[in-house]
N, C-alpha and C positions, 0 to 999 in steps of 0.2 A: 742261719736262723737260730741255732741253739749252740752257741760257742762254748758254753759251760756245762753242757750235759752230753756226755759221751754216748749215752744210749741213743741219741738222735744224730749221730755222726757216722758217715761212711767214707771210704777212701774214693779217690777219683777212679781207681782201677775198677771198683765195684760198679760205679756209674757207667763206665765204658762197657763193661761186661753186660750190663742190663740193656744198654742201647743196642749193641750188636747182636744180642740174643733175640731181639724182636723179630717176628716173622716178616718176610719181605712184603712190602706193600707201600702205600702212599704215606702212612703215618711214619714208618721207619725212615723213609727217604727224607721227609720233612725234618725229623729229629737229627739225622746224620748231617743234613745240610746246615744245621745250626752250630755244629762243631767248628772250632777254629780252622782246621785244615780239611774238613769234609771228606775224610777218607772213607771209602766204601767198606773197608774191613779193618779190623784192629791188627796192627803189626806187632808181633811178639818181641819182647826184649830178650833176644837170644844171644848167647855167647858162643864163641867158636873160634877156631883157628882161621886166620886170614891166609888164603891160598895164593894171594897175589905176590908173595915174597916180601922180604923186609927192605926198608930203605937204609942205605949205609949211613952209619953215624948217628942213628936216632938216639935221642935222650928221652927216657920214659916220663910220663906224667907223674909217676911215683917218685921221681927225683926232683920235682919242683920244690922250691923253698916254701916254708909254711905261709909266708905272707900272701902267696897267690891264692891259696885256699881260703884264707881269712877275709879276703876282699876288702881290706881296709884302705889300701893305697891304690889310686887309679894308675893304669899303665900296663895292666895284664889283660891280654886279649884272647879270644877264642876265634878261630878262623875256619873257613870252609869254602867250597865252590858250590853254587847252585847251577844246575844244568838246564839248558834249553832243549828244544825238540831234537830227538834222536842223539842227545848228548853231544851235538855238534857245536854248541856255543855255551858259554858259561860267564858267570859274574862272581868275582871274589867277594866274600862277606867277612867282615871283622866286627866283633862286638866287644866292648870293654867290660870286664866282669863286674866292676864296682858301680859304674854309672850307667851301664847299658847303652853307652854311646856307640852308634853304628857308623861304620865307614865301608863304602862299596868301591870295588876296584874293577875297572874294565879289563877283561882278560881276552886276548885274541886266541881263542881256542881253549883247550884244557891240558896243554902240555906243561911239563915242568918249567921250561923256559918262559912260556907265556905267563904262568902263575907267578914265578919269581919276579918278572918284570912288572906285572900289574900290582902285586902286593908291595914291592919296593917303592913304587911311585907314590901310593897313597900313605904308606907308613912314614915316608920321609917328609910328608907335609905336617906331621905331628911332632910336637916338641919331644926332644930326645928323652926327657925324664918321664914322658907319658907313653913311651913305647919300650917297655921293659921285657915283656915275654909274650909269646903266642902259643896257644895249645891247639893242635891240629889233629885230624885223624890220620890214618896211615895210607891216605891216597897217594898214588904215584906222582901226582902233580906237585907234591912237596919234596920231590927227590933232590931239588937244588936248595934245600934249606940252609946249607952252609953258606952259599952265595947270598941268600937273603939276609942271614945274620951278619955277614961281613958288610953288606951295603947299608943296613939300617941300624945295626947295633942291637937288634932284638934277639932274645934267646928263644929257640923253638923247642917245644916239648910235644911228644906224641902220645895220644890216648891209646888205650888198649884196643885191639881189633874188636869190631862189632860192639862197641860200648858207647853209643851216642849220648847216654846220660852223663858221661864224663865231660861233655861239652854242651850241657843242657841249655845254657843261656843262648848259645849260638843256634842250636836246633830250634828253639822257640822263636828266635828272631827270624830265621829263615822262613818259618811258617807265616809270620807277619809280612815278610817281604813278598811272598807269593801273591799278595793282593795287587802288587805293582808289577811283579815279574812272573806272570802265570806260567804254569807248566805247559809244555807243548808249544811254546813260542820261541822265536828266534831272538835270543838275547844279544846277539852281536849288533843289533840295530841301535842299541842304547849307547850314547856317547858318555864320556866321563862326566861331563857337566850334567847330563840328565840323571845319571846315577847319584851324583851329589845332591840333586834336588829331591830324589826319593829318600835318601838318607836323612836329609833335613826334615822331611815330614815325620819320620820316626823319632828323630832327636828332639823335636818340639812337641811331641805327644806326651801328655801327663801319664805317668805309670803308677799303678797302685803300689807296686813293690818299692817304689822310691818315695812313698808318702805323697803321691800325686804331684810330684815335681817332674820336670822334664830332664832327659839325659843331658841335653845341651846346657841346661842350667847348672848341672853338677860338674860336667867335664870342662866347660868353657866358662869360667867365672865372670869373664868380661862380656859374655854374650848379651846383647841388648834386645830383650824380648819386645819391648814397646816399639822399637824401631822396626823389628822384624814383622810384627803383626800390622803395623801401619803400612808397610810396603805391601804386605799380602792383601790388605783391604783395598789399597789403591789398584793393584793388579786386577783384582776381581771386578772393581768398579769399571775399569777400562774395557774389560772383556764384555761387560753387560751394557 
């Protein structure tokens, strides 16, 4: 409302603090429910040592080439797993840093072998010049990162322990995906085709940070939006 007057500007952290400082009651519940991820309490951005042990052969995020941070060339991804009920199922998520293009991978469990297989499958569907690097956290499911790199040609970098903001694009995308893959559900029931359809919904959604263009429009220059929306309208008409 006041982009040119700093006296009327506050940070998002101040807004969160005010919301979560409200006394418990119906008004607080209504306001919290309006937040993107509707968390009942604010999670602090804490740093600390990761007690899970290190992954052999890790290359730090601080060793990434400058072009990854600059986000000028598509092909650099952020990756993660989102977990289902009791952490018994998972879906691999990949988001391209420049275009926000999303790819989802069916993962049979959350083991390193399952993650390597699922991510390899979806990455190899992408042109080689657009799968240059991936930044991941230090989760044990990425213990086979060397095998992943060998099969796909992608370079894997690891974020610092307990530093989700270093993969902030992926963290935000995971929040959007929870609309389709809710917490506390069995994610193993989703087929790769169904996950592709969910990714397509995000990739054809206009994004403010992209000047209200869609990720698919930027990542896939030959993507025919007119044909896509005509097919979508026909599907809706058949269902009704």
